[in-house]
GUGUMI-52797 format. One record per residue (C-alpha): residue in three letters; x, y, z. Coordinates in pm, whole numbers. Example, Ala and Ser with C-alpha at 12.3 -4.5 7.8 and 13.67 -1.06 7.14 Angstrom:
<r res="ALA" xx="1230" yy="-450" zz="780"/>
<r res="SER" xx="1367" yy="-106" zz="714"/>
//
This chain:
<r res="MET" xx="888" yy="-2613" zz="829"/>
<r res="GLU" xx="729" yy="-2686" zz="492"/>
<r res="GLN" xx="951" yy="-2788" zz="203"/>
<r res="PRO" xx="944" yy="-2570" zz="-111"/>
<r res="ARG" xx="738" yy="-2707" zz="-399"/>
<r res="LEU" xx="954" yy="-2866" zz="-664"/>
<r res="ASP" xx="887" yy="-2824" zz="-1034"/>
<r res="VAL" xx="781" yy="-3134" zz="-1229"/>
<r res="PHE" xx="1132" yy="-3204" zz="-1356"/>
<r res="GLN" xx="1278" yy="-3195" zz="-1008"/>
<r res="VAL" xx="1003" yy="-3433" zz="-898"/>
<r res="ILE" xx="1065" yy="-3693" zz="-1170"/>
<r res="ALA" xx="1444" yy="-3651" zz="-1158"/>
<r res="ASP" xx="1465" yy="-3893" zz="-866"/>
<r res="PRO" xx="1474" yy="-4260" zz="-978"/>
<r res="SER" xx="1284" yy="-4374" zz="-667"/>
<r res="ARG" xx="996" yy="-4139" zz="-744"/>
<r res="ARG" xx="991" yy="-4256" zz="-1105"/>
<r res="GLN" xx="974" yy="-4614" zz="-981"/>
<r res="ILE" xx="686" yy="-4525" zz="-747"/>
<r res="LEU" xx="499" yy="-4374" zz="-1043"/>
<r res="HIS" xx="567" yy="-4687" zz="-1247"/>
<r res="LEU" xx="437" yy="-4912" zz="-968"/>
<r res="LEU" xx="125" yy="-4699" zz="-934"/>
<r res="SER" xx="64" yy="-4714" zz="-1309"/>
<r res="LYS" xx="-30" yy="-5079" zz="-1261"/>
<r res="ASP" xx="-262" yy="-5036" zz="-962"/>
<r res="SER" xx="-320" yy="-4828" zz="-651"/>
<r res="ARG" xx="-101" yy="-4931" zz="-359"/>
<r res="THR" xx="-69" yy="-4868" zz="10"/>
<r res="ILE" xx="232" yy="-4680" zz="134"/>
<r res="ASN" xx="353" yy="-4998" zz="305"/>
<r res="SER" xx="327" yy="-5203" zz="-15"/>
<r res="LEU" xx="522" yy="-4934" zz="-202"/>
<r res="ALA" xx="791" yy="-4930" zz="67"/>
<r res="GLU" xx="844" yy="-5306" zz="23"/>
<r res="ASN" xx="987" yy="-5237" zz="-324"/>
<r res="PHE" xx="1272" yy="-5019" zz="-200"/>
<r res="ASP" xx="1589" yy="-5062" zz="-2"/>
<r res="MET" xx="1510" yy="-4761" zz="217"/>
<r res="SER" xx="1311" yy="-4692" zz="529"/>
<r res="ARG" xx="936" yy="-4642" zz="522"/>
<r res="PRO" xx="979" yy="-4276" zz="634"/>
<r res="ALA" xx="1211" yy="-4219" zz="336"/>
<r res="VAL" xx="950" yy="-4366" zz="100"/>
<r res="SER" xx="687" yy="-4149" zz="269"/>
<r res="LYS" xx="894" yy="-3838" zz="192"/>
<r res="HIS" xx="905" yy="-3935" zz="-176"/>
<r res="ILE" xx="529" yy="-3993" zz="-170"/>
<r res="LYS" xx="477" yy="-3650" zz="-14"/>
<r res="VAL" xx="680" yy="-3488" zz="-294"/>
<r res="LEU" xx="472" yy="-3671" zz="-558"/>
<r res="TYR" xx="150" yy="-3574" zz="-378"/>
<r res="ASN" xx="248" yy="-3205" zz="-349"/>
<r res="ALA" xx="335" yy="-3195" zz="-721"/>
<r res="GLY" xx="-3" yy="-3342" zz="-821"/>
<r res="PHE" xx="128" yy="-3676" zz="-950"/>
<r res="ILE" xx="-62" yy="-3885" zz="-694"/>
<r res="SER" xx="-354" yy="-3864" zz="-457"/>
<r res="ILE" xx="-377" yy="-4038" zz="-123"/>
<r res="GLN" xx="-700" yy="-4196" zz="-6"/>
<r res="ASP" xx="-757" yy="-4315" zz="348"/>
<r res="ILE" xx="-934" yy="-4650" zz="336"/>
<r res="GLY" xx="-981" yy="-4791" zz="682"/>
<r res="ARG" xx="-647" yy="-4779" zz="858"/>
<r res="GLU" xx="-444" yy="-4774" zz="539"/>
<r res="ARG" xx="-344" yy="-4495" zz="304"/>
<r res="HIS" xx="-373" yy="-4583" zz="-65"/>
<r res="CYS" xx="-177" yy="-4397" zz="-333"/>
<r res="VAL" xx="-331" yy="-4349" zz="-678"/>
<r res="LEU" xx="-192" yy="-4181" zz="-989"/>
<r res="LYS" xx="-337" yy="-3840" zz="-1064"/>
<r res="GLN" xx="-322" yy="-3650" zz="-1393"/>
<r res="ASP" xx="-228" yy="-3301" zz="-1270"/>
<r res="GLY" xx="152" yy="-3340" zz="-1253"/>
<r res="PHE" xx="159" yy="-3529" zz="-1581"/>
<r res="LYS" xx="-48" yy="-3256" zz="-1747"/>
<r res="GLU" xx="212" yy="-2991" zz="-1668"/>
<r res="LEU" xx="487" yy="-3220" zz="-1792"/>
<r res="ASN" xx="294" yy="-3304" zz="-2109"/>
<r res="GLU" xx="231" yy="-2934" zz="-2185"/>
<r res="TRP" xx="604" yy="-2863" zz="-2163"/>
<r res="LEU" xx="688" yy="-3159" zz="-2387"/>
<r res="ALA" xx="411" yy="-3070" zz="-2636"/>
<r res="TYR" xx="558" yy="-2721" zz="-2680"/>
<r res="TYR" xx="898" yy="-2860" zz="-2777"/>
<r res="ASP" xx="745" yy="-3138" zz="-2984"/>
<r res="LYS" xx="569" yy="-2871" zz="-3191"/>
<r res="PHE" xx="883" yy="-2655" zz="-3197"/>
<r res="TRP" xx="1098" yy="-2934" zz="-3342"/>
<r res="GLY" xx="819" yy="-3054" zz="-3571"/>
<r res="ASP" xx="794" yy="-2704" zz="-3720"/>
<r res="LYS" xx="1172" yy="-2684" zz="-3762"/>
<r res="LEU" xx="1183" yy="-3020" zz="-3939"/>
<r res="ASP" xx="889" yy="-2924" zz="-4163"/>
<r res="LYS" xx="1075" yy="-2607" zz="-4266"/>
<r res="LEU" xx="1391" yy="-2805" zz="-4332"/>
<r res="GLY" xx="1193" yy="-3055" zz="-4540"/>
<r res="ALA" xx="1036" yy="-2773" zz="-4742"/>
<r res="LEU" xx="1377" yy="-2616" zz="-4797"/>
<r res="MET" xx="1525" yy="-2949" zz="-4910"/>
<r res="ASN" xx="1231" yy="-3010" zz="-5147"/>
<r res="ASP" xx="1271" yy="-2659" zz="-5287"/>
<r res="LYS" xx="1643" yy="-2718" zz="-5348"/>
<r res="MET" xx="1573" yy="-3054" zz="-5516"/>
<r res="ASN" xx="1305" yy="-2902" zz="-5742"/>
<r res="LYS" xx="1541" yy="-2626" zz="-5857"/>
<r res="LYS" xx="1798" yy="-2877" zz="-5990"/>
//
């Protein structure tokens, strides 16, 4: 039975998955080399990798007998679009507040 696809915030909510992303930001790694950084079983790490893969945060390349994980932009793009919307939202609100404050100061 296939697990439901998580949204990007559910994916990055787990500290182990965030640590995997951080490790992969330095270089591609095999699943075994990633598992060495955690106090959990290799199958547990593999489940986290599968979640990251399904969400578009990583790709997996078979090189010889090993599977290498590499960061991928897709998951980050969705996350960045969400953040950019609220960055603009709050930027606009602060600009309006600044204009209102300047207007009040100029009327004194």
